[in-house]
C-alpha positions as CSV (number, residue, x, y, z in Angstrom):
1,M,0.0,0.0,0.0
2,A,1.2,3.5,-0.7
3,Q,0.1,6.6,1.1
4,G,0.3,10.1,-0.5
5,S,1.2,13.3,1.3
6,D,-2.4,14.5,1.1
7,G,-3.6,11.7,3.4
8,L,-5.2,9.7,0.5
9,L,-4.4,6.1,0.6
10,I,-4.3,4.3,-2.7
11,A,-3.6,0.6,-3.1
12,A,-0.5,-0.1,-5.0
13,L,-0.8,-2.6,-7.8
14,K,2.1,-4.7,-6.5
15,T,2.5,-5.9,-3.0
16,S,5.8,-6.2,-1.3
17,P,6.8,-9.5,0.5
18,A,6.5,-7.6,3.9
19,C,2.9,-6.6,3.0
20,V,2.2,-10.3,2.0
21,D,3.3,-11.5,5.4
22,A,1.3,-8.8,7.2
23,H,-1.8,-9.6,5.0
24,N,-1.5,-13.3,5.8
25,L,-1.6,-12.4,9.5
26,D,-4.6,-10.2,8.9
27,V,-6.4,-13.0,6.9
28,E,-5.7,-15.4,9.7
29,Q,-7.2,-13.0,12.2
30,A,-10.2,-12.3,10.0
31,S,-10.8,-16.1,9.4
32,S,-11.4,-16.5,13.1
33,V,-14.3,-14.0,12.8
34,L,-17.6,-15.7,12.1
35,S,-19.9,-13.6,9.9
36,E,-23.7,-13.5,10.2
37,F,-26.2,-11.5,8.1
38,H,-29.7,-10.4,8.9
39,E,-31.1,-9.0,5.6
40,Q,-33.5,-6.1,6.0
41,S,-33.6,-6.7,9.7
42,V,-31.8,-5.3,12.8
43,P,-32.2,-7.8,15.7
44,E,-32.6,-6.5,19.2
45,F,-29.3,-8.0,20.4
46,A,-27.5,-6.3,17.5
47,A,-29.1,-2.9,18.3
48,Q,-27.9,-3.2,21.9
49,A,-24.4,-4.3,20.8
50,L,-24.0,-1.1,18.7
51,D,-24.2,0.9,21.9
52,R,-22.0,-1.4,23.9
53,L,-19.3,-1.8,21.3
54,Y,-19.0,1.7,20.1
55,G,-20.6,4.2,22.5
56,S,-21.2,6.5,19.6
57,L,-24.2,8.6,18.8
58,Y,-24.0,8.1,15.1
59,A,-23.7,4.3,15.5
60,S,-26.6,4.1,17.9
61,F,-29.7,2.4,16.6
62,S,-31.9,4.8,18.4
63,H,-30.3,7.8,16.6
64,F,-30.6,5.8,13.3
65,C,-34.3,5.3,13.8
66,L,-34.9,9.0,14.4
67,S,-32.8,10.1,11.5
68,D,-33.7,7.5,8.8
69,T,-37.4,7.0,9.1
70,A,-38.4,7.1,5.4
71,R,-36.1,4.4,4.1
72,P,-36.2,0.7,4.1
73,I,-34.8,-1.3,7.0
74,P,-31.0,-1.9,6.5
75,H,-29.1,-5.1,6.4
76,T,-27.1,-6.1,9.6
77,W,-23.7,-7.8,9.7
78,V,-22.6,-9.3,13.0
79,G,-19.1,-10.6,13.6
80,Y,-18.4,-13.2,16.3
81,R,-15.1,-14.4,17.7
82,H,-15.3,-17.4,20.1
83,G,-19.0,-16.9,20.4
84,E,-18.7,-13.2,21.4
85,V,-20.0,-10.3,19.3
86,I,-17.0,-8.1,18.3
87,G,-18.6,-6.1,15.5
88,V,-21.9,-4.9,14.2
89,L,-22.4,-2.9,11.0
90,L,-25.6,-1.7,9.4
91,F,-25.5,-1.2,5.6
92,R,-27.6,-0.9,2.5
93,L,-27.0,-1.9,-1.1
94,R,-27.3,0.7,-3.8
95,F,-26.7,-0.7,-7.3
96,D,-23.1,-2.1,-7.1
97,R,-22.2,-0.4,-3.9
98,A,-22.5,-1.3,-0.2
99,L,-23.1,1.8,1.9
100,V,-22.2,1.3,5.6
101,L,-24.6,3.3,7.8
102,T,-22.8,2.8,11.1
103,E,-20.6,5.9,11.6
104,M,-18.2,7.5,14.0
105,V,-16.7,4.1,15.1
106,C,-13.2,2.9,15.3
107,L,-12.8,0.3,12.5
108,E,-10.2,-2.4,13.3
109,Q,-8.4,-4.4,10.7
110,S,-10.0,-7.8,11.6
111,V,-13.5,-6.4,11.5
112,A,-12.9,-4.5,8.3
113,D,-11.4,-7.6,6.6
114,A,-14.1,-10.0,7.9
115,F,-17.0,-7.7,6.9
116,S,-15.5,-6.9,3.4
117,R,-14.9,-10.6,2.7
118,A,-18.4,-11.5,3.8
119,V,-20.2,-8.8,1.8
120,F,-18.2,-9.5,-1.4
121,A,-18.9,-13.2,-1.1
122,R,-22.6,-12.9,-0.3
123,F,-23.5,-10.0,-2.6
124,R,-21.8,-10.8,-6.0
125,E,-23.1,-7.5,-7.5
126,V,-21.2,-5.4,-5.0
127,K,-18.0,-3.9,-6.4
128,T,-17.2,-1.3,-3.7
129,I,-17.9,-0.8,0.0
130,H,-18.2,2.7,1.3
131,F,-17.6,3.8,4.9
132,N,-18.3,7.4,6.2
133,A,-17.0,9.1,9.3
134,I,-15.0,6.3,10.8
135,S,-11.8,6.3,12.8
136,L,-9.0,3.8,12.1
137,S,-7.1,2.1,14.9
138,D,-4.3,1.2,12.5
139,R,-3.5,1.2,8.8
140,L,-5.7,-1.1,6.9
141,T,-3.9,-3.6,4.6
142,G,-4.9,-6.4,2.2
143,W,-7.4,-4.5,0.1
144,P,-7.3,-2.0,-2.7
145,L,-8.7,1.0,-1.1
146,Q,-8.8,4.8,-0.7
147,H,-9.4,7.0,2.2
148,Y,-9.0,10.5,3.4
149,A,-9.6,12.5,6.6
150,F,-12.4,15.1,6.4
151,S,-13.3,16.0,9.9
152,E,-12.6,15.0,13.5
153,N,-14.4,14.0,16.7
154,Y,-13.1,15.6,19.9
155,V,-13.1,13.0,22.7
156,I,-12.3,13.5,26.4
157,P,-11.2,10.2,28.2
158,L,-12.9,10.5,31.5
159,P,-11.0,9.6,34.7
160,K,-12.5,8.1,37.8
161,S,-12.8,11.3,39.7
162,I,-13.2,15.0,39.2
163,D,-10.0,15.7,41.2
164,Q,-8.0,13.5,38.7
165,Y,-9.6,15.4,35.8
166,L,-8.7,18.8,37.3
167,A,-5.2,17.7,38.0
168,S,-4.8,16.7,34.3
169,I,-6.0,20.1,32.9
170,G,-3.3,22.6,32.2
171,K,-2.5,25.1,35.0
172,S,-3.6,28.2,33.0
173,T,-6.9,26.5,32.1
174,R,-7.5,25.6,35.8
175,K,-6.8,29.2,36.7
176,T,-9.2,30.5,34.0
177,L,-12.0,28.2,35.1
178,R,-11.6,29.0,38.8
179,G,-11.2,32.7,38.3
180,Y,-14.2,33.2,36.0
181,G,-16.3,30.9,38.0
182,N,-15.6,33.0,41.2
183,R,-16.1,36.2,39.4
184,L,-19.5,35.0,38.0
185,Q,-20.6,34.0,41.5
186,R,-19.4,37.2,43.0
187,D,-21.2,39.5,40.4
188,F,-24.3,37.3,40.4
189,P,-24.9,35.9,43.9
190,K,-28.0,34.1,42.7
191,F,-26.1,32.2,40.0
192,R,-26.3,28.4,40.3
193,W,-25.6,25.3,38.2
194,E,-28.0,22.4,38.5
195,V,-27.9,19.0,36.9
196,R,-30.9,16.9,36.3
197,A,-31.8,13.6,34.6
198,V,-33.8,14.5,31.5
199,G,-36.4,11.9,32.3
200,D,-37.2,13.7,35.6
201,M,-38.1,16.9,33.9
202,R,-41.5,17.9,32.7
203,A,-41.8,18.0,28.9
204,H,-42.7,21.7,28.6
205,E,-39.9,22.7,31.0
206,L,-37.3,20.7,29.1
207,R,-38.5,22.0,25.8
208,S,-38.3,25.6,27.1
209,V,-34.7,25.1,28.3
210,I,-33.6,23.5,25.0
211,R,-35.1,26.3,22.9
212,Q,-33.4,28.9,25.0
213,L,-30.1,27.2,24.6
214,H,-30.7,27.0,20.8
215,R,-31.3,30.8,20.8
216,F,-28.0,31.3,22.6
217,K,-26.3,29.1,20.1
218,R,-27.7,31.0,17.1
219,A,-26.7,34.3,18.6
220,S,-23.2,33.2,19.4
221,M,-22.6,31.7,15.9
222,A,-24.0,34.8,14.2
223,A,-21.5,36.9,16.1
224,R,-18.8,34.7,14.5
225,G,-20.3,35.1,11.0
226,K,-21.8,31.6,11.0
227,R,-25.3,30.2,10.9
228,A,-26.9,27.6,13.1
229,D,-29.7,25.8,11.2
230,I,-31.8,24.4,14.1
231,S,-35.4,23.4,13.3
232,R,-38.2,22.2,15.5
233,R,-37.6,18.8,14.1
234,E,-34.0,18.9,15.3
235,T,-35.2,20.0,18.8
236,A,-37.6,17.1,18.9
237,R,-34.9,14.7,17.8
238,L,-32.6,15.9,20.6
239,L,-35.4,15.5,23.2
240,A,-36.2,12.0,22.0
241,L,-32.5,10.9,22.1
242,A,-32.0,12.2,25.6
243,R,-35.3,11.1,27.1
244,N,-34.1,8.0,28.8
245,T,-30.4,8.5,29.3
246,G,-29.8,12.2,29.1
247,L,-28.2,14.6,31.6
248,I,-28.9,18.3,31.4
249,G,-27.0,20.9,33.2
250,I,-28.6,24.3,33.6
251,A,-27.0,27.6,34.5
252,R,-29.4,30.0,36.1
253,I,-29.3,33.5,37.6
254,G,-32.3,33.5,39.8
255,D,-35.0,31.8,37.6
256,R,-33.5,33.0,34.3
257,V,-31.7,30.4,32.2
258,C,-28.4,31.8,31.1
259,G,-26.6,28.6,29.8
260,G,-26.5,24.9,29.9
261,S,-25.4,21.6,28.3
262,L,-27.3,18.5,27.2
263,A,-25.4,15.1,27.2
264,C,-26.8,11.7,26.2
265,R,-25.4,8.4,27.4
266,I,-24.6,5.8,24.7
267,G,-23.2,2.7,26.2
268,D,-20.5,3.7,28.6
269,N,-19.9,7.1,26.9
270,Y,-21.6,10.5,26.9
271,V,-22.2,12.6,23.8
272,M,-22.5,16.4,24.2
273,L,-25.6,17.1,22.1
274,L,-25.8,20.8,22.9
275,S,-23.9,23.4,24.9
276,A,-24.5,27.1,24.8
277,A,-24.5,30.2,26.9
278,D,-25.9,33.8,26.9
279,P,-23.6,35.8,24.6
280,T,-24.1,38.8,26.9
281,L,-22.1,36.9,29.5
282,A,-19.2,36.1,27.2
283,S,-16.9,38.2,29.4
284,Y,-17.4,35.6,32.1
285,R,-16.4,32.7,29.7
286,L,-19.7,31.1,30.6
287,G,-19.6,28.9,27.5
288,I,-16.5,27.0,28.5
289,L,-17.7,26.9,32.2
290,C,-20.9,25.2,31.1
291,C,-19.1,22.6,29.1
292,F,-16.6,22.0,31.9
293,W,-19.3,21.5,34.5
294,S,-21.2,19.2,32.2
295,V,-18.0,17.0,31.7
296,C,-17.7,16.9,35.5
297,D,-21.3,15.7,35.7
298,C,-20.5,12.9,33.2
299,I,-17.6,11.8,35.4
300,R,-19.9,11.7,38.4
301,A,-22.3,9.5,36.4
302,G,-19.5,7.0,35.7
303,G,-18.9,7.8,32.0
304,R,-15.8,6.4,30.2
305,E,-15.6,9.1,27.5
306,C,-17.2,12.4,26.6
307,H,-17.6,13.1,22.9
308,L,-17.6,16.7,22.0
309,L,-18.1,15.8,18.2
310,W,-16.7,18.0,15.4
311,G,-15.9,21.7,15.3
312,R,-12.4,23.1,15.9
313,Y,-12.7,25.2,19.0
314,H,-9.9,26.0,21.4
315,Y,-12.0,25.2,24.5
316,K,-12.2,21.5,23.5
317,T,-8.5,21.0,23.7
318,Q,-8.4,23.2,26.8
319,L,-10.8,20.6,28.4
320,L,-8.5,17.8,27.2
321,G,-10.5,16.9,24.1
322,E,-8.4,14.7,21.8
323,P,-9.1,15.0,18.1
324,R,-9.8,11.7,16.5
325,K,-9.7,11.9,12.7
326,L,-12.8,10.9,10.8
327,F,-12.2,9.2,7.4
328,R,-14.2,8.4,4.3
329,L,-13.1,5.0,3.1
330,T,-13.8,3.0,-0.1
331,I,-12.8,-0.6,-0.4
332,Y,-12.7,-2.2,-3.9
333,R,-13.5,-5.8,-4.7
334,S,-10.2,-6.2,-6.5
335,R,-7.3,-4.2,-8.0
336,L,-9.0,-4.7,-11.4
337,R,-12.2,-3.2,-10.2
338,M,-10.2,-0.2,-8.9
339,L,-8.6,0.2,-12.3
340,L,-12.1,0.0,-14.0
341,S,-13.5,2.8,-11.7
342,P,-11.5,5.9,-12.8
343,L,-14.3,8.4,-12.0
344,L,-14.6,7.1,-8.4
345,V,-10.8,7.1,-7.9
346,I,-10.5,10.6,-9.3
347,S,-13.4,12.0,-7.2
348,M,-11.9,10.5,-4.0
349,S,-8.5,12.2,-5.0
350,I,-10.2,15.5,-5.6
351,A,-12.1,15.4,-2.3
352,A,-8.9,14.5,-0.4
353,T,-7.1,17.5,-2.0
354,R,-10.0,19.8,-1.2
355,Y,-10.0,18.9,2.5
356,R,-6.2,19.1,2.7
357,L,-6.5,22.7,1.3
358,R,-9.2,23.5,3.8
359,N,-7.1,22.3,6.6
360,W,-4.2,24.5,5.4
361,L,-6.5,27.6,5.1
362,L,-8.2,27.0,8.5
363,P,-5.5,25.6,10.7
364,Q,-6.4,24.1,14.0
365,S,-4.5,26.7,15.9
366,A,-2.9,30.0,15.1
367,G,0.5,28.8,16.2
368,Q,0.6,26.2,13.4
369,S,-0.5,28.6,10.6
370,S,1.6,30.7,8.2
371,T,1.1,34.5,7.9
372,L,-0.7,34.0,4.6
373,S,-3.1,31.4,6.0
374,R,-3.9,33.6,9.0
375,W,-4.9,36.4,6.6
376,L,-7.0,34.1,4.5
377,S,-8.7,32.8,7.7
378,R,-9.5,36.4,8.7
379,A,-10.9,37.1,5.2
380,I,-13.1,34.0,5.3
381,A,-14.4,35.0,8.8
382,L,-15.1,38.6,7.5
383,W,-17.0,37.2,4.4
384,R,-19.1,35.0,6.7
385,S,-19.9,37.9,8.9
386,V,-21.0,40.1,6.0
387,R,-23.1,37.3,4.5
388,T,-24.9,36.7,7.8
389,R,-25.7,40.3,8.3
390,V,-27.1,40.7,4.8
391,E,-29.2,37.6,5.3
392,H,-30.6,39.0,8.5
393,G,-31.5,42.2,6.8
394,H,-28.8,44.4,8.5
395,R,-27.2,47.3,6.6
396,V,-23.5,46.7,6.1
397,I,-21.3,49.7,5.8
């Protein structure tokens, strides 16, 4: 396999002896995985295993049911090793392609190999298998394939106690959190943070809080020249996801909601569905405080990880969020099939180049950027701001 500098992995037409040895080991591992298909069906045990194995919102069957209501039931692949379920993937067939619907999971070599072999053997019409938004535990070998990173999921590994978490956070961040928290309490004596199980709240009260947080989010993003497209349907989906396993933290000054966070438990992990604060309190850094307090609530609840999802914001790394790259991956049935699919190969190459260019224009931190890219980033931010004002009917001077 050969990897280009742009992060696009293209299978070489010839395999070195070292790769042959590695592939033989992978085949041996994959051969120990027993594959089972459930066509147009998702058994209850498989739906439960999705949460247990991956702890990911976009792999959860409950999220899938809320987001994919108008389409036919997908196929389910289950992988066993020594009688234990080690992998579950939902997928659909579209012409000569298998589209994997299970997203934001870490794909291991043995699971990828066993799944690919099983799909290509059972569905002879399938020529390519497509994964979206997956992480890779290691470099995949043994198949002609292409992949590129297009986003990232920020994940905080949660320790056993809040004291351990605080000790791990950088000294300057601890000082920021403590200082702004004390200042907020001093200036607003009636300020408080309360955490509640979503299931214990009345429906109208919960809906009111979520809508207020959405308003804060829209205002904050508009100030940065961005738009937050949040519909009533999106609000209803969040409430449905969090109904049974959600935690909501609410910041109040008296009875007024001024910020908060909503997290949903998937398996052993928590996913931050929403976190926002009143922009008029930005000088108190209430946004990062709400997220920090919510992470602490997840630790108290015994969570293993807290997923902050995508979006390159400095506060995520300040709170120890680790960026896990998300890849789009295409596996070809054979090298010949790859050679006979020039349009797909070219489109993957173009997409990889586009995202590489984006990452150069919008670096993760100013310290990693060149002078030119910083000026381009400022120009893009200015353009977004002007566009947002025009769309909201404001006069731009």
